[in-house]
C-alpha positions in Angstrom: 0.0 0.0 0.0 2.6 2.5 1.0 4.6 2.6 -2.3 1.5 2.5 -4.5 -0.4 5.2 -2.7 2.7 7.3 -2.2 3.1 7.5 -6.0 -0.5 8.3 -6.5 -0.5 11.0 -3.8 2.6 12.6 -5.3 1.0 12.7 -8.8 -2.2 14.2 -7.4 -0.2 16.9 -5.6 1.8 17.6 -8.7 -1.3 18.0 -10.9 -3.5 19.6 -8.3 -4.2 22.8 -10.4 -5.1 20.9 -13.5 -7.4 18.6 -11.6 -9.2 21.5 -10.0 -9.3 23.4 -13.3 -11.0 20.4 -15.0 -13.4 19.8 -12.1 -12.0 16.2 -11.6 -13.7 14.0 -9.0 -11.7 11.0 -7.8 -13.1 7.6 -6.7 -10.8 5.3 -4.8 -11.5 1.7 -3.8 -9.0 -0.2 -1.7 -8.9 -3.6 0.0 -6.2 -5.8 1.3 -3.7 -5.3 4.1 -3.6 -1.8 5.6 -6.5 -0.6 3.4 -7.9 1.6 6.1 -4.7 3.6 6.4 -4.6 4.0 2.6 -8.2 5.2 2.4 -7.6 7.6 5.3 -4.6 9.1 3.5 -6.5 9.6 0.3 -9.5 11.1 2.2 -7.2 13.6 3.9 -5.4 14.4 0.7 -8.7 15.4 -0.9 -9.4 17.8 2.0 -5.9 19.2 1.8 -5.9 19.7 -2.0 -9.5 20.8 -2.2 -10.3 18.0 -4.7 -13.3 15.7 -4.2 -12.0 12.3 -3.4 -14.5 9.6 -2.5 -13.1 6.5 -0.8 -14.5 3.0 -0.5 -13.4 -0.1 1.2 -13.7 -3.8 0.2 -17.4 -3.8 1.3 -18.3 -1.8 -1.8 -18.2 -3.6 -5.1 -16.4 -1.9 -8.0 -19.6 -2.0 -10.1 -21.3 0.1 -7.4 -18.5 2.7 -7.5 -18.7 2.8 -11.3 -22.4 3.5 -11.1 -21.8 6.3 -8.5 -19.2 7.8 -10.7 -21.3 7.6 -13.8 -24.2 9.3 -12.0 -21.9 12.3 -11.4 -21.4 12.8 -15.1 -24.7 11.8 -16.7 
């Protein structure tokens, strides 16, 4: 988790202005070892950067998250 999310977090920080400019909303789904820590870090990053980041754990199926994301754009 640490290495993967560290890279994603760095990229989101680097492209913060473009993400905000383009009204990007991010959906994250994580399971496995230490998933709660990873989701917490992503949730906090969204608050820090001012980017809407919705986080979901293994209890939420990917198909549900895709439906939620699509309902935001349709």
